[in-house]
C-alpha positions in Angstrom: -103.1 -67.2 39.6 -104.0 -69.8 42.2 -103.3 -72.5 39.7 -99.9 -71.1 38.9 -98.9 -70.9 42.5 -100.0 -74.5 43.1 -98.0 -75.6 40.0 -94.9 -73.8 41.3 -95.4 -75.1 44.9 -95.7 -78.7 43.7 -93.1 -78.6 40.9 -90.8 -81.7 40.8 -87.7 -79.7 42.0 -89.6 -78.4 45.0 -91.1 -81.8 45.8 -87.5 -83.2 45.9 -86.6 -80.4 48.3 -89.6 -81.2 50.5 -88.4 -84.8 50.5 -85.1 -83.8 52.0 -86.9 -81.9 54.7 -89.1 -84.9 55.5 -86.0 -87.1 55.6 -84.6 -85.2 58.6 -86.8 -86.5 61.4 -86.7 -90.0 59.9 -82.9 -89.9 59.9 -82.8 -88.5 63.4 -84.9 -91.4 64.7 -82.7 -93.9 62.9 -79.7 -92.5 64.6 -81.2 -92.1 68.1 -82.5 -95.7 68.3 -78.9 -97.0 68.0 -76.8 -97.6 71.1 -75.0 -100.1 73.3 -78.3 -101.5 74.5 -78.9 -102.7 71.0 -77.3 -105.6 69.2 -74.3 -105.0 66.9 -76.3 -106.3 64.0 -79.2 -103.8 64.7 -76.7 -100.9 64.9 -75.0 -102.0 61.7 -78.2 -102.1 59.8 -79.5 -98.9 61.2 -76.2 -97.2 60.3 -76.3 -98.6 56.8 -79.9 -97.5 56.1 -79.4 -94.1 57.6 -76.3 -93.6 55.4 -78.3 -94.8 52.4 -81.1 -92.3 53.2 -78.6 -89.5 53.7 -76.9 -90.3 50.4 -80.3 -90.4 48.6 -81.1 -86.9 50.0 -77.8 -85.7 48.7 -78.5 -87.0 45.2 -81.9 -85.3 45.2 -80.1 -82.0 46.0 -78.1 -82.3 42.8 -81.2 -83.5 40.7 -83.6 -80.8 41.8 -81.2 -78.0 41.0 -80.6 -79.5 37.6 -84.3 -79.9 36.8 -85.2 -76.4 38.0 -82.6 -74.8 35.7 -83.3 -77.2 32.7 -87.1 -76.7 32.7 -87.2 -73.1 33.9 -88.8 -74.1 37.3 -86.6 -71.9 39.5 -88.8 -70.4 42.1 -88.6 -68.1 45.2 -89.7 -70.9 47.5 -87.1 -73.2 45.9 -84.3 -70.7 46.4 -85.3 -70.4 50.0 -86.0 -74.0 51.0 -83.2 -75.7 48.9 -80.2 -74.3 50.8 -82.1 -74.5 54.1 -82.9 -78.2 53.6 -79.2 -78.9 52.8 -78.0 -77.1 56.0 -80.7 -78.6 58.2 -80.0 -82.2 57.3 -76.3 -81.8 57.6 -76.6 -79.9 60.9 -79.0 -82.5 62.4 -76.7 -85.4 61.5 -73.6 -83.6 62.9 -75.3 -82.6 66.2 -76.7 -86.1 66.8 -73.2 -87.6 66.2 -72.0 -85.8 69.3 -73.8 -88.0 71.9 -73.0 -91.0 69.7 -69.3 -90.2 70.2 -68.6 -90.0 66.4 -67.9 -86.2 66.3 -66.5 -83.9 69.0 -68.7 -81.0 70.1 -65.9 -78.4 69.4 -65.7 -79.4 65.7 -69.5 -79.3 65.2 -69.7 -75.9 66.9 -66.9 -74.6 64.7 -68.6 -75.8 61.5 -72.0 -74.5 62.6 -70.4 -71.1 63.5 -68.8 -70.9 60.0 -72.1 -71.7 58.3 -74.0 -69.2 60.4 -71.5 -66.5 59.8 -71.3 -67.0 56.0 -75.1 -67.2 55.8 -75.4 -63.9 57.6 -72.8 -62.3 55.4 -74.6 -63.6 52.3 -77.9 -62.1 53.5 -76.3 -58.7 54.1 -74.6 -58.8 50.7 -77.8 -59.8 48.9 -79.6 -56.9 50.7 -76.9 -54.6 49.1 -77.4 -56.1 45.7 -74.1 -58.1 45.9 -74.1 -61.7 44.8 -71.1 -63.7 45.9 -71.2 -67.1 44.3 -69.9 -70.2 46.1 -66.3 -71.0 45.1 -64.9 -74.3 44.1 -63.5 -74.9 47.6 -67.0 -74.5 49.0 -68.3 -77.2 46.6 -65.4 -79.5 47.4 -66.0 -79.1 51.2 -69.6 -80.1 50.7 -68.6 -83.2 48.8 -66.1 -84.1 51.6 -68.8 -83.6 54.3 -71.3 -85.7 52.4 -68.7 -88.5 52.1 -67.6 -88.0 55.7 -71.0 -88.0 57.3 -72.2 -91.0 55.2 -69.1 -93.0 56.4 -69.7 -91.9 60.0 -73.3 -93.1 59.8 -72.1 -96.5 58.6 -69.3 -96.3 61.3 -68.4 -100.0 61.5 -65.5 -101.9 59.7 -65.7 -102.1 55.9 -65.3 -105.7 54.6 -62.3 -106.3 52.5 -60.9 -102.8 52.8 -59.0 -103.4 56.0 -60.3 -100.2 57.6 -63.5 -98.9 59.2 -66.1 -96.5 57.9 -65.3 -94.4 61.0 -61.7 -93.9 59.8 -62.8 -92.9 56.3 -65.4 -90.6 57.7 -63.0 -88.8 60.0 -60.4 -88.3 57.2 -63.1 -86.8 55.0 -64.5 -84.6 57.8 -61.1 -83.2 58.6 -60.4 -82.4 55.0 -63.8 -80.9 54.6 -63.3 -78.8 57.7 -60.0 -77.4 56.4 -61.6 -76.6 53.1 -64.6 -75.1 54.9 -62.4 -72.7 56.9 -60.3 -71.7 53.9 -63.4 -71.1 51.7 -65.0 -69.1 54.6 -62.0 -66.9 54.7 -62.1 -66.3 51.0 -65.8 -65.5 51.1 -65.3 -63.0 53.9 -62.4 -61.4 52.0 -64.7 -61.0 48.9 -67.5 -59.7 51.0 -65.5 -56.9 52.7 -63.9 -56.0 49.4 -67.3 -55.7 47.6 -68.7 -53.8 50.6 -65.7 -51.4 50.7 -66.1 -50.7 47.0 -69.7 -49.7 47.7 -68.5 -47.5 50.6 -70.6 -49.5 53.0 -67.7 -50.1 55.4 
C-alpha cells in the first residue's frame, strides 16, 4: 500500500504539477526584481525569461493531463493540485502586474471574483453529484490569458513587428476577459438549471 501511494505521489503527471507550483515563487521573484531602478536591458531579459518560464509551465499543464489519461495515472491528488496550480500561477502573475502598471486592479479583481465564484459553484455542484464540464469558451479564454500574460511579461517592443508585447498582451487579456465573463454566465446558467432539476433551489 505504501509503495502504491509513493508511486502515485511521484508519478510523472504529478511531478509536472509540482513543477508548476515550484515555478510560482521563482516567477514572482523574477517579476519583483524588475523596476525603474534597473537597466532597460536587465528588465528586458527578466521579462523574457519570466515569460519563457510561464509558457513552459503552461506546456506542462497540457502534457501532464495527456499523460495521466493515456497511462491511467489519474489520481485524487492530481485532480486537486492540477487546477489549483493553474489558478495560483495565473493569479500570482496578474496580482504582481498591478504594481508594475501592466494590469489595472479592477480587471484583476473582476477576473479573480469570476474564478472564485465558478470554483465555489463547481464545488457545490460536485457535492450534489453534478459535473459541469468546462465549455469551449472557457478553454479559449484560458488560451487568451496565457498569451496575454506571456506578452505582458515580455512587455517591451517586439522587433520587426512594429508593435509592443504590451499591446499584444492587452488585446489578448481583453478578449480573454470577455470570453471569461460569457463562459461564467453560461456556467452559472447550467448550474442553476441542474440544481433546479434536482429541486435544490
